[in-house]
C-alpha positions in Angstrom: 148.4 198.7 108.6 145.8 200.6 110.4 143.5 197.8 110.6 146.6 195.5 111.9 147.1 198.3 114.6 143.4 198.2 115.7 143.5 194.2 116.0 146.7 194.4 117.8 145.2 197.0 120.3 142.1 194.6 120.9 144.4 192.0 121.4 146.5 193.8 124.2 143.2 194.8 125.6 141.7 191.2 125.5 144.7 189.6 127.0 144.6 191.9 130.1 140.9 191.2 130.4 141.4 187.6 130.1 144.7 187.5 132.2 146.4 185.5 129.4 149.6 187.6 130.1 150.7 187.2 126.5 153.9 189.2 125.4 154.6 191.8 122.8 156.1 189.2 120.4 153.1 186.9 121.0 150.9 189.9 120.3 152.4 190.5 117.0 152.2 186.8 116.2 148.5 186.6 117.0 147.9 189.5 115.1 149.5 187.9 111.7 147.5 184.6 112.1 144.4 186.7 112.7 145.0 188.4 109.5 145.3 184.9 107.4 148.7 183.2 108.4 148.3 179.3 108.2 150.4 178.4 111.4 151.1 180.1 114.5 153.2 179.1 117.6 152.7 180.7 121.1 154.2 180.1 124.6 151.9 178.3 126.8 153.0 180.2 129.8 154.7 183.3 128.8 154.8 184.6 132.4 156.3 181.2 133.5 154.2 178.0 134.5 152.8 177.9 138.0 154.6 174.7 138.9 158.0 173.1 138.6 159.1 170.0 136.6 160.7 167.3 138.6 164.3 166.7 138.3 165.2 164.3 135.7 167.0 161.2 137.0 170.0 159.4 135.7 167.3 156.5 135.1 165.2 158.5 132.9 167.9 159.9 131.0 169.4 156.1 130.2 165.8 155.3 129.4 165.3 158.1 126.7 168.7 157.4 125.5 167.9 153.6 124.9 164.9 154.9 122.8 167.6 156.6 120.6 167.5 160.1 122.5 166.2 163.3 121.2 165.7 163.6 117.2 164.0 165.8 114.6 160.8 163.6 115.3 161.3 162.8 119.0 161.4 165.8 121.3 162.6 165.8 125.1 163.5 168.2 128.0 160.6 170.5 127.1 160.4 173.2 129.7 158.8 175.9 127.6 155.5 174.3 126.4 154.0 175.7 123.2 151.1 175.7 121.2 151.1 175.3 117.3 148.0 176.4 115.6 147.5 174.9 112.0 144.7 176.5 110.4 142.7 174.9 107.4 141.8 176.8 104.2 138.1 176.1 104.9 137.7 176.1 108.7 134.6 174.6 109.8 134.9 175.9 113.5 135.9 172.7 115.1 139.1 172.8 116.9 141.3 169.6 118.2 144.6 170.1 120.6 146.8 167.1 119.7 148.9 165.6 122.5 151.7 163.2 121.3 152.8 160.2 123.1 156.0 159.4 124.4 155.7 157.8 127.7 156.1 161.1 129.9 159.6 160.8 128.5 159.6 162.8 125.2 157.1 163.7 122.3 156.5 161.8 119.5 155.9 164.9 117.3 155.7 163.7 113.7 153.7 160.3 113.4 151.3 161.5 116.7 151.9 165.3 116.3 152.3 167.6 113.0 151.0 164.4 110.5 147.9 164.3 112.6 147.8 168.1 112.3 147.7 167.9 108.4 145.1 165.3 108.4 142.8 167.5 110.5 143.4 170.5 108.7 142.4 168.3 105.5 138.9 167.8 107.2 138.4 171.4 107.9 139.7 171.1 111.5 141.8 173.8 113.3 144.7 171.6 114.7 146.5 172.6 117.9 149.7 170.7 118.5 150.5 171.1 122.1 154.1 170.3 123.1 153.8 169.8 126.9 156.4 169.9 129.5 158.6 166.4 129.7 160.1 164.4 130.9 157.9 164.1 134.0 158.2 160.2 134.8 160.0 160.9 138.0 157.4 162.9 139.8 154.9 160.5 142.1 152.4 161.3 139.5 153.8 162.0 136.0 150.9 163.4 134.6 150.2 166.3 136.8 152.3 169.0 135.0 151.5 167.6 131.5 147.7 167.8 132.6 148.5 171.4 133.6 149.6 172.2 130.1 146.6 170.6 128.8 144.1 172.5 130.6 145.9 175.9 129.8 145.8 174.9 126.2 141.9 174.3 126.7 141.7 177.8 128.2 144.0 179.5 125.6 142.0 177.9 122.5 138.5 179.3 124.0 139.9 182.6 124.8 141.2 183.0 121.3 138.0 181.4 119.8 136.3 184.6 118.4 139.7 185.8 116.4 140.4 182.5 115.3 136.7 181.8 113.8 136.4 178.9 116.3 133.4 177.5 118.0 134.3 177.6 121.9 132.0 174.8 122.5 133.7 172.7 119.8 137.2 172.3 121.4 138.5 168.6 121.3 141.4 166.7 122.6 143.2 163.9 120.8 145.9 162.1 122.5 148.3 159.0 121.9 149.6 157.0 124.9 150.6 159.3 127.3 149.1 162.2 125.3 145.8 160.2 125.6 146.4 159.7 129.4 146.7 163.5 129.7 143.6 164.2 127.4 141.6 161.9 129.8 142.6 163.6 132.7 141.6 166.8 131.3 138.2 165.2 130.1 137.4 163.2 133.5 138.8 164.5 136.2 136.6 166.9 138.4 139.0 168.2 141.3 139.7 171.6 141.8 142.7 172.8 139.4 146.2 174.2 140.5 147.6 177.1 138.9 144.4 179.2 139.1 143.1 177.4 136.0 139.7 176.9 136.6 137.3 178.3 134.0 134.7 181.0 134.9 131.3 180.5 135.4 129.6 179.6 132.0 132.8 178.4 130.3 133.1 174.8 129.4 135.4 172.5 131.7 137.6 170.0 129.8 137.4 169.1 126.1 133.9 169.2 124.4 134.9 165.6 122.9 137.8 163.1 123.4 139.8 160.9 120.9 141.7 158.4 123.1 144.4 156.3 121.1 145.9 153.6 122.8 145.8 155.6 126.0 146.4 153.9 129.6 147.1 154.7 133.1 143.7 154.8 134.4 143.8 151.1 135.8 145.6 149.8 138.8 149.1 148.9 137.9 149.8 145.1 138.1 146.3 144.6 139.9 146.2 141.2 141.7 144.1 138.5 139.6 144.7 141.1 136.3 145.6 137.9 134.1 142.4 136.0 134.9 140.5 139.3 134.3 140.2 141.0 137.6 141.3 144.4 136.2 139.9 147.4 138.3 140.3 151.4 137.6 142.7 153.1 139.9 141.4 154.1 143.3 139.3 157.3 143.3 138.7 157.3 139.4 135.4 157.1 137.5 133.9 158.2 134.3 132.0 161.1 135.3 128.3 161.7 134.5 129.0 164.8 132.2 132.0 163.1 130.3 132.5 164.5 126.8 131.6 162.4 123.8 134.7 160.0 123.3 136.1 158.0 120.5 138.4 155.0 121.7 141.1 153.4 119.2 143.6 150.8 120.1 145.1 147.3 118.7 144.4 144.0 120.2 148.1 143.4 120.3 148.9 146.3 122.6 149.4 144.7 125.9 146.6 145.9 128.5 145.6 148.9 126.4 142.7 147.1 124.6 141.4 145.9 128.1 141.7 149.6 129.4 139.8 151.1 126.5 137.2 148.3 126.7 136.5 149.4 130.3 136.4 152.9 129.7 134.0 152.4 127.0 131.7 150.2 129.1 131.5 153.1 131.8 130.4 155.2 129.1 127.8 152.6 128.1 126.9 152.1 131.9 126.6 155.8 131.9 124.6 156.0 128.8 127.1 158.6 127.4 127.9 158.9 123.6 131.0 156.8 122.5 132.6 154.6 120.0 135.2 152.1 120.5 137.6 150.4 117.7 139.7 147.6 118.5 141.9 146.6 115.8 143.3 142.8 115.4 147.1 144.0 114.7 149.0 147.5 115.1 150.9 147.1 118.5 151.4 150.2 120.1 152.5 153.5 118.7 151.4 153.0 115.1 150.1 156.7 115.0 149.9 158.0 111.2 152.3 155.3 110.1 151.5 153.1 107.1 152.4 149.5 107.1 149.5 147.8 105.1 147.2 147.0 108.1 143.6 147.7 108.5 144.6 149.9 111.7 146.2 152.5 109.2 142.6 153.6 108.0 141.7 154.7 111.9 141.8 158.4 110.5 138.9 157.7 108.1 137.0 155.9 111.1 137.6 158.9 113.4 136.4 161.3 110.7 133.0 159.5 110.3 132.5 159.5 113.9 133.3 163.2 114.1 130.8 163.9 111.4 128.3 161.9 112.9 128.8 164.1 116.0 128.1 167.0 114.1 131.6 168.4 114.6 132.6 168.7 110.8 129.8 170.8 110.0 130.2 174.5 109.1 128.9 176.8 111.3 125.1 177.1 111.7 124.6 173.8 109.8 122.3 171.4 111.5 123.8 168.4 113.3 123.6 164.9 111.8 120.2 163.2 113.5 122.3 159.9 113.9 
């Protein structure tokens, strides 16, 4: 009990220094997690988010209902975003923030969320499930508010790295569909951040690596001539020279998603940045962790191989793979 009080006192002091603003209940949860609990859920903005969500239109409400509405595996109307940390039995120091998809209408928290976290735990990675604010599809730029949540998540994971036994320079993001769009913006955007979320000097900006699964949103919508190959990125977008290593995964039969992933990969190739691209023949959109007998179901094994080759699954202090 005495050790727990000391740990709680240290967390309170650290939270004031870092400006995290966690409440007393969250601090108790943090203490229990540091003491050995396997999962922990924290509010992303305990003092309130710096920006407001757009009002949900009737059209968006009808569209969500057309997908079946909210269920145990499909979450919507998230106004208070959270992080749920899943700690493995033998953590290797790497962490991955998991961003489910859902078209910025809802979050597919099972096949693109909790099941992904269980797989990551199994390979020694601390998985962090991000339930970001949604729906935001009625905003002029639907990604802005969710990306604000993604950047906050990166900051919190790095701030808590010491007590969670994590390497603050091995914090990745894995996103599906809209979640991949969120993760891509966190990885590639370089404009000043809103809400005071600019990291201090010396702290990495964005994820240290990226897993981009059937993501989109970086090409001009309905670009003229796109049917005959004249695709182009949105005005003002480019893959920066310091973009993190990336793993791109998509199915050939997923509309324009394979074109976009291929173009992003080619930008990495042009800039001589580390990246890997997997395009499976069948799978469509939204396969996540589902098992239906297709080769695409084995994507977690391919992603694990890539992470291992990047030195992300090595125990702390172990030498990186030379490949």
